[in-house]
C-alpha positions as CSV (number, residue, x, y, z in Angstrom):
1,X,6.6,-2.8,-6.2
2,X,7.4,0.7,-4.8
3,X,9.1,3.1,-7.4
4,X,12.1,4.4,-5.1
5,X,12.4,8.2,-5.5
6,X,14.5,10.0,-8.1
7,X,15.8,12.6,-5.7
8,X,15.9,10.5,-2.0
9,X,15.1,13.7,0.4
10,X,16.3,14.3,4.2
11,X,12.6,14.5,5.5
12,X,11.3,16.0,9.0
13,X,8.5,14.2,9.1
14,X,5.5,15.5,11.7
15,X,2.2,13.3,13.3
16,X,4.0,10.2,12.4
17,X,2.2,7.9,15.1
18,X,-1.5,8.8,13.3
19,X,-2.8,6.4,11.3
20,X,-1.8,8.6,8.2
21,X,1.2,9.7,9.5
22,X,1.9,5.9,9.9
23,X,1.4,5.0,6.5
24,X,2.8,8.2,5.0
25,X,6.2,7.3,6.7
26,X,6.3,3.7,5.5
27,X,5.7,5.2,2.3
28,X,8.5,7.8,2.5
29,X,10.9,5.2,3.9
30,X,9.9,2.6,1.0
31,X,10.9,5.4,-1.3
32,X,14.2,5.7,-0.3
33,X,14.2,8.9,1.4
34,X,15.9,9.5,5.2
35,X,13.3,10.2,7.5
36,X,13.4,11.9,11.0
37,X,9.9,12.0,12.8
38,X,9.5,14.4,15.7
39,X,7.3,12.8,18.4
40,X,6.0,14.1,21.8
41,X,7.8,12.1,24.7
42,X,5.5,8.9,25.7
43,X,4.4,7.3,28.5
44,X,6.4,3.5,28.9
45,X,5.7,1.0,26.2
46,X,6.5,0.4,22.5
47,X,9.5,2.7,22.5
48,X,9.2,3.0,18.9
49,X,5.5,4.1,18.9
50,X,4.8,1.7,16.0
51,X,7.1,3.2,13.7
52,X,9.6,1.3,11.4
53,X,13.3,0.3,12.2
54,X,14.6,2.9,9.3
55,X,13.4,5.8,10.5
56,X,15.1,7.9,13.4
57,X,12.8,9.2,16.5
58,X,13.4,12.2,18.3
59,X,11.2,13.5,21.1
60,X,10.1,17.3,22.0
61,X,7.3,19.8,22.0
62,X,5.8,21.1,18.5
63,X,4.4,24.2,20.2
64,X,8.0,25.6,21.7
65,X,10.0,26.8,19.4
66,X,13.4,26.1,21.6
67,X,12.4,22.5,21.5
68,X,11.7,22.6,17.6
69,X,15.4,23.8,17.2
70,X,17.1,22.1,20.1
71,X,15.2,18.8,20.3
72,X,14.1,18.4,16.2
73,X,16.2,20.1,13.6
74,X,19.3,20.3,15.9
75,X,20.8,22.8,13.1
76,X,21.1,20.1,10.5
77,X,20.0,20.2,7.2
78,X,16.6,19.0,5.7
79,X,14.9,18.9,2.3
80,X,11.6,18.6,3.4
81,X,9.0,19.0,6.0
82,X,6.4,16.5,5.8
83,X,3.3,17.4,8.0
84,X,0.4,14.7,9.3
85,X,0.5,16.5,12.3
86,X,-3.7,17.7,13.3
87,X,-5.2,18.8,16.4
88,X,-6.8,16.5,18.5
89,X,-10.3,17.1,19.1
90,X,-10.9,19.7,17.2
91,X,-11.9,22.4,19.8
92,X,-11.0,25.9,19.5
93,X,-8.1,26.5,21.8
94,X,-6.4,23.1,20.6
95,X,-7.0,23.7,17.0
96,X,-5.4,27.1,16.5
97,X,-2.4,25.7,18.7
98,X,-1.5,22.8,16.6
99,X,-3.1,23.0,13.5
100,X,-2.0,26.9,12.9
101,X,0.6,28.0,15.7
102,X,2.9,24.8,15.9
103,X,2.7,24.5,12.4
104,X,3.7,28.0,12.0
105,X,6.9,27.6,14.3
106,X,8.0,24.3,11.9
107,X,7.7,26.1,9.1
108,X,10.1,29.1,10.6
109,X,12.6,26.2,11.7
110,X,12.1,24.4,8.7
111,X,13.4,27.4,6.6
112,X,16.3,28.0,8.9
113,X,17.4,24.9,8.3
114,X,17.8,24.5,4.3
115,X,14.3,23.2,3.9
116,X,12.9,23.8,0.5
117,X,9.6,21.8,0.1
118,X,6.6,21.3,2.5
119,X,4.0,18.9,1.9
120,X,0.7,19.1,4.4
121,X,-1.9,17.2,5.3
122,X,-4.9,19.5,5.6
123,X,-8.6,18.2,5.0
124,X,-11.3,18.9,2.5
125,X,-14.0,20.5,4.6
126,X,-11.7,23.5,4.6
127,X,-13.9,24.4,1.6
128,X,-16.5,25.6,3.4
129,X,-14.9,27.1,6.8
130,X,-17.8,27.3,9.3
131,X,-15.7,25.5,12.5
132,X,-12.4,26.8,14.0
133,X,-10.3,23.9,13.1
134,X,-10.8,24.6,10.0
135,X,-10.3,28.3,9.9
136,X,-7.4,27.4,11.6
137,X,-5.7,25.2,8.9
138,X,-6.8,27.9,6.4
139,X,-4.3,30.3,8.2
140,X,-2.1,28.1,7.9
141,X,-2.4,27.0,4.5
142,X,-1.9,30.7,3.7
143,X,1.3,31.1,5.2
144,X,2.5,28.4,3.8
145,X,1.3,29.4,0.1
146,X,3.1,32.9,0.9
147,X,6.3,31.4,2.6
148,X,8.7,30.9,-0.9
149,X,8.6,27.4,-0.3
150,X,7.5,24.8,-2.5
151,X,4.3,23.1,-1.0
152,X,1.7,20.9,-1.7
153,X,-1.5,20.4,0.1
154,X,-3.4,17.5,0.4
155,X,-6.9,17.9,1.4
156,X,-8.3,13.9,1.4
157,X,-12.1,13.6,1.5
158,X,-12.9,11.2,4.2
159,X,-11.1,8.1,5.8
160,X,-11.7,4.6,6.5
161,X,-11.5,4.8,10.3
162,X,-13.8,7.6,10.5
163,X,-16.4,5.6,8.8
164,X,-16.3,2.5,10.4
165,X,-17.0,3.5,14.1
166,X,-20.8,2.0,14.0
167,X,-19.7,-1.5,13.2
168,X,-19.1,-2.5,16.7
169,X,-23.1,-0.9,17.0
170,X,-24.2,-3.8,14.6
171,X,-22.0,-6.6,16.0
172,X,-24.4,-5.9,18.9
173,X,-27.2,-6.1,16.9
174,X,-28.5,-2.4,16.8
175,X,-29.3,-0.6,13.7
176,X,-26.9,1.5,12.1
177,X,-27.6,5.4,12.9
178,X,-28.1,7.8,9.7
179,X,-29.1,11.3,10.1
180,X,-32.2,12.2,7.6
181,X,-32.7,9.4,5.2
182,X,-28.8,8.9,5.3
183,X,-28.6,10.3,1.6
184,X,-27.8,13.8,3.0
185,X,-24.0,13.5,2.2
186,X,-21.6,11.8,0.5
187,X,-17.8,11.4,0.6
188,X,-15.4,9.3,-1.5
189,X,-13.1,7.5,1.2
190,X,-9.4,6.9,0.7
191,X,-7.2,4.0,2.9
192,X,-4.6,5.2,4.9
193,X,-1.9,3.2,2.7
194,X,-2.9,5.3,-0.5
195,X,-3.3,8.5,1.2
196,X,0.5,7.9,2.8
197,X,1.5,7.1,-0.9
198,X,-0.3,9.9,-2.4
199,X,1.4,12.1,0.3
200,X,4.9,10.5,-0.4
201,X,4.8,11.3,-3.8
202,X,4.0,14.7,-3.9
203,X,8.0,15.2,-3.3
204,X,8.6,13.7,-6.7
205,X,5.7,15.0,-8.6
206,X,5.8,18.2,-10.3
207,X,2.3,17.9,-10.7
208,X,1.1,18.0,-7.3
209,X,3.4,21.1,-6.1
210,X,2.6,24.4,-5.4
211,X,-1.0,22.9,-5.8
212,X,-3.6,22.2,-3.7
213,X,-4.7,18.6,-3.6
214,X,-8.5,17.0,-3.3
215,X,-8.3,13.5,-2.9
216,X,-10.5,10.8,-2.7
217,X,-10.3,6.8,-3.1
218,X,-11.3,4.8,-6.0
219,X,-14.5,4.4,-7.4
220,X,-18.5,6.6,-6.9
221,X,-19.0,8.6,-4.0
222,X,-20.9,7.1,-1.1
223,X,-23.6,7.8,1.0
224,X,-23.8,6.9,4.8
225,X,-26.4,4.6,4.1
226,X,-24.6,3.0,1.7
227,X,-21.9,2.8,3.9
228,X,-24.2,1.0,6.4
229,X,-25.4,-1.6,3.7
230,X,-21.6,-2.2,3.4
231,X,-21.3,-2.8,6.9
232,X,-24.6,-5.1,7.1
233,X,-23.0,-7.3,4.1
234,X,-19.7,-7.5,5.7
235,X,-20.9,-9.0,8.6
236,X,-23.4,-11.4,7.2
237,X,-26.9,-9.6,8.7
238,X,-29.9,-8.0,7.4
239,X,-29.8,-4.6,7.5
240,X,-31.6,-2.0,9.9
241,X,-31.3,1.6,10.1
242,X,-32.4,3.9,12.5
243,X,-33.1,7.8,11.2
244,X,-31.7,10.5,13.6
245,X,-33.1,14.1,12.7
246,X,-30.6,16.5,12.1
247,X,-32.8,19.0,14.4
248,X,-31.6,16.8,17.4
249,X,-28.2,18.1,16.8
250,X,-29.4,21.5,16.8
251,X,-30.7,21.2,20.5
252,X,-27.7,19.3,21.8
253,X,-25.5,22.4,20.2
254,X,-28.2,24.9,22.0
255,X,-28.1,23.3,25.5
256,X,-24.2,23.4,25.1
257,X,-23.4,26.3,23.8
258,X,-25.6,28.1,27.2
259,X,-24.0,25.9,29.2
260,X,-20.6,26.8,27.9
261,X,-21.0,30.5,28.7
262,X,-19.9,29.4,32.1
263,X,-18.1,26.2,31.5
264,X,-15.1,25.8,29.5
265,X,-15.3,21.8,29.2
266,X,-18.9,22.4,27.9
267,X,-18.0,25.3,25.5
268,X,-15.4,22.3,24.1
269,X,-18.6,19.7,23.6
270,X,-20.4,22.5,22.2
271,X,-17.9,22.5,19.4
272,X,-17.9,19.1,18.8
273,X,-21.2,18.7,18.6
274,X,-21.0,21.4,15.9
275,X,-18.5,19.4,14.1
276,X,-20.6,16.2,14.3
277,X,-23.3,18.5,12.7
278,X,-21.2,19.8,10.1
279,X,-20.4,16.2,9.1
280,X,-23.9,14.9,9.2
281,X,-25.1,17.5,6.7
282,X,-21.6,18.5,4.5
283,X,-20.1,16.2,1.3
284,X,-16.9,15.4,1.7
285,X,-16.3,16.0,-2.0
286,X,-14.9,18.6,-4.2
287,X,-17.1,22.2,-3.7
288,X,-18.0,23.5,-6.6
289,X,-19.0,27.2,-5.4
290,X,-20.0,28.7,-8.7
291,X,-23.1,25.9,-8.9
292,X,-23.5,25.8,-5.2
293,X,-23.1,21.7,-5.2
294,X,-20.7,19.3,-3.9
295,X,-19.3,17.7,-7.6
296,X,-18.6,14.0,-7.1
297,X,-17.4,13.3,-10.3
298,X,-14.4,16.6,-10.3
299,X,-13.5,14.7,-7.2
300,X,-10.2,13.7,-7.7
301,X,-9.2,10.1,-7.3
302,X,-5.9,8.0,-6.1
303,X,-5.3,4.3,-4.7
304,X,-6.9,1.0,-5.3
305,X,-8.4,0.2,-1.5
306,X,-12.0,0.3,-1.4
307,X,-13.9,0.8,1.7
308,X,-15.9,-2.6,1.3
309,X,-13.2,-4.6,1.6
310,X,-11.9,-2.9,5.1
311,X,-15.4,-3.5,6.5
312,X,-14.7,-7.1,5.5
313,X,-11.5,-7.2,7.2
314,X,-13.2,-5.4,10.2
315,X,-15.6,-8.1,10.1
316,X,-13.2,-11.1,9.8
317,X,-10.8,-9.2,12.8
318,X,-8.3,-8.7,10.3
319,X,-8.5,-4.4,11.2
320,X,-9.2,-2.7,13.9
321,X,-10.5,0.8,14.7
322,X,-10.1,3.1,17.6
323,X,-11.5,6.3,17.0
324,X,-10.5,7.7,20.9
325,X,-11.5,11.2,20.7
326,X,-13.5,11.3,17.0
327,X,-15.8,8.7,18.1
328,X,-19.2,9.6,17.6
329,X,-21.6,6.3,18.1
């Protein structure tokens, strides 16, 4: 049974319609908080965007100061902001517009509305910021820490959905693709529900306030090779792997970068390829700068859901995954 918050708050929620956002919104509601979700105006369809009846929906433009004030905060008082908002593609223009500038606008509006606490969903990969979206996230993290508000910055290691894109390939009898030997990297993936609960609990847990919080799911770190083995077990078929050389991504990046000098669209594709290479070669674990390595043992864990059980549910059709722009294979 979910424990109610000892101090229910009025929460301004961003990014509520993403999978992590929905889980976080549900966790906030379950703990007794009053939740107001600020959403983009959408096309016809589900008017509540899959969000529960207990939350209030407001619509506007998070990149526009006037809309934030008039359509979002409306001159009302809020206790906290919780943000699961992130750029969709990770392309530089999108990243700086959303991961940095939009959050900066929200921070200013939040302070004017009496907000004293801000919980931000970030990413563990900002530890080694080689990409535009990582640099944009770090820039806002620094602003938040200097804002004078109470803050919690949550940096999850990996999401179940981001490690599930090859299930369709395997169903079709194709091999599981790995970079190198499939053991170049590792992560401690966390479920949407466990991460949503962790984020919601930051409002009440003093040990999670004014802190950067790396977090993964339960159990040992898992390599891509082990992820593939889990998928094959879930489907009940013999494992079959195909190794992809990292050098192939380097070639793609070089070609797209060259073509990107004359085409903004291809320039963005080059950045997406660089993002793919980053995840192919860097572990999503706590980075020990002194030792110059990732440290699985030092990476904190939370929750109880496991990736293997999630794969079993995917195989049985009890879960679905839509990676959208983030699909790789």
